C-alpha positions in Angstrom: 0.0 -0.2 -0.3 1.5 3.6 -1.2 1.9 5.8 1.6 0.7 8.5 -0.3 -3.3 9.1 -0.5 -5.0 10.7 -3.6 -7.9 13.0 -2.8 -10.7 14.4 -5.4 -9.6 18.2 -4.7 -6.2 19.3 -5.7 -4.1 22.6 -5.5 -1.6 23.7 -7.7 1.0 23.7 -4.9 3.2 21.5 -5.4 0.6 18.0 -4.9 -1.0 19.2 -1.5 -4.3 18.3 -1.5 -7.2 18.1 1.3 -8.2 14.5 2.1 -11.9 13.7 2.5 -10.6 13.4 6.9 -10.0 17.0 6.5 -6.1 17.4 6.8 -3.6 18.0 4.5 -1.5 15.2 3.3 0.9 14.7 0.4 0.3 13.4 -2.7 2.9 12.8 -5.4 3.4 15.7 -7.8 3.1 15.9 -11.7 5.7 13.9 -12.9 6.6 17.4 -15.0 6.5 19.1 -11.9 8.5 16.7 -10.1 11.0 16.9 -12.5 11.3 21.1 -12.4 11.4 20.8 -8.5 14.4 18.4 -8.4 16.8 20.5 -10.5 16.5 23.8 -8.5 20.2 25.0 -9.8 22.2 22.9 -7.3 22.9 20.1 -9.7 20.6 17.4 -8.2 19.7 14.3 -10.5 17.2 12.4 -8.4 13.9 13.4 -10.2 11.9 10.5 -7.6 11.8 12.5 -4.4 10.7 15.8 -3.7 10.9 17.1 -0.2 7.5 17.4 2.2 7.0 21.0 2.6 3.1 20.7 4.4 2.6 21.0 7.7 -0.2 19.0 9.5 -3.2 20.9 10.2 -5.3 20.5 13.6 -8.6 19.1 13.2 -9.9 21.7 15.7 -8.0 24.6 13.4 -9.8 23.1 10.2 -13.2 23.4 12.5 -12.4 26.7 13.7 -11.8 28.2 9.9 -15.4 26.3 9.3 -17.2 28.5 11.6 -15.3 31.6 11.0 -17.0 30.7 7.7 -20.5 30.1 8.8 -20.9 32.9 11.5 -24.3 33.8 13.0 -25.4 37.2 12.9 -24.9 37.6 16.4 -21.4 36.8 16.1 -20.6 39.1 13.1 -21.9 41.8 14.9 -20.3 41.7 18.0 -17.2 40.5 16.0 -17.0 44.0 14.3 -17.1 45.5 17.5 -14.1 43.8 19.1 -11.8 43.8 16.0 -9.2 46.0 15.3 -8.1 45.9 19.1 -11.0 46.9 20.9 -9.4 48.9 24.1 -6.4 48.4 23.0 -6.4 44.2 23.4 -6.6 41.9 20.6 -9.3 39.2 20.6 -9.3 36.4 18.0 -12.3 34.8 17.3 -13.6 31.1 16.7 -10.0 29.8 18.3 -9.2 26.1 19.1 -8.9 25.8 22.8 -7.7 22.2 24.0 -10.2 20.3 22.2 -13.1 23.2 22.3 -13.5 26.2 20.1 -14.2 29.3 21.6 -16.5 32.0 19.9 -13.5 34.9 21.1 -10.7 35.0 23.2 -8.4 37.7 24.9 -5.3 36.3 25.6 -3.7 39.6 27.3 -7.2 39.4 29.7 -7.4 35.5 29.9 -10.9 36.3 28.7 -13.3 34.2 26.9 -16.0 35.4 25.8 -19.2 33.0 24.5 -22.5 33.5 22.6 -25.2 31.1 23.1 -28.4 30.7 21.2 -31.5 28.5 21.8 -30.1 25.4 21.5 -28.1 26.0 24.8 -31.1 26.1 26.9 -31.5 22.9 26.6 -30.2 20.7 29.9 -27.9 18.7 28.1 -26.4 21.7 26.5 -26.0 23.1 30.2 -23.9 20.2 31.1 -22.0 20.3 28.2 -21.5 24.1 28.5 -20.7 23.7 32.6 -17.8 21.0 31.9 -16.3 23.7 28.9 -16.6 26.4 30.9 -14.8 24.3 34.2 -12.1 23.2 31.5 -11.5 26.6 30.3 -11.2 28.0 34.2 -8.9 25.9 34.7 -6.4 27.4 32.2 -7.0 30.6 34.0 -9.3 32.2 31.6 -12.6 34.0 33.0 -15.7 33.0 30.4 -18.2 35.4 30.0 -21.6 34.2 28.4 -24.1 36.2 26.8 -27.3 34.9 24.8 -27.7 36.1 21.0 -30.8 38.4 21.9 -28.5 40.1 24.3 -26.3 40.8 21.6 -29.4 41.6 19.2 -30.7 44.1 21.2 -28.3 45.7 24.0 -25.0 45.4 21.8 -23.7 48.4 24.1 -24.2 46.6 27.5 -22.4 43.5 26.0 -19.4 45.6 25.4 -19.6 47.6 28.7 -19.7 44.2 30.4 -16.6 43.2 28.5 -14.7 46.4 29.5 -15.2 45.7 33.0 -13.1 42.6 32.7 -10.1 43.6 30.3 -7.0 45.2 32.4 
């Protein structure tokens, strides 16, 4: 069995491809590209080997990227208010942290802001959120939770609450 896996989607950049599991894998480049890559002006004669130049992408990173592309209206609204160094601190959105993806995080203030929709009102979701919050607080972070309708109806109040927790 070959150590290379071929995939349906291919990037033109040196044979990188995105596999069905969501990670980058190395596939052998096109034979003409392989020859061009091997003669980089160093007198290399072996055209059968091309060094690996890709890095593994973690599953959480791929999930975070997907969540950034499919934000809710409330997440977009809050992000527009927090981005560009809100009160001189940097926030990141949809950031992977230890198996979870948090909505917004400020590492300088050790602050996490989570927006919850109606699905978080169910008992199973509340239990999951409690475990998640406990895990994040064990890492030294303060977790602020807001309902989506709070952001929709009272964005200024939400921003004031966040501002209270910043250094």
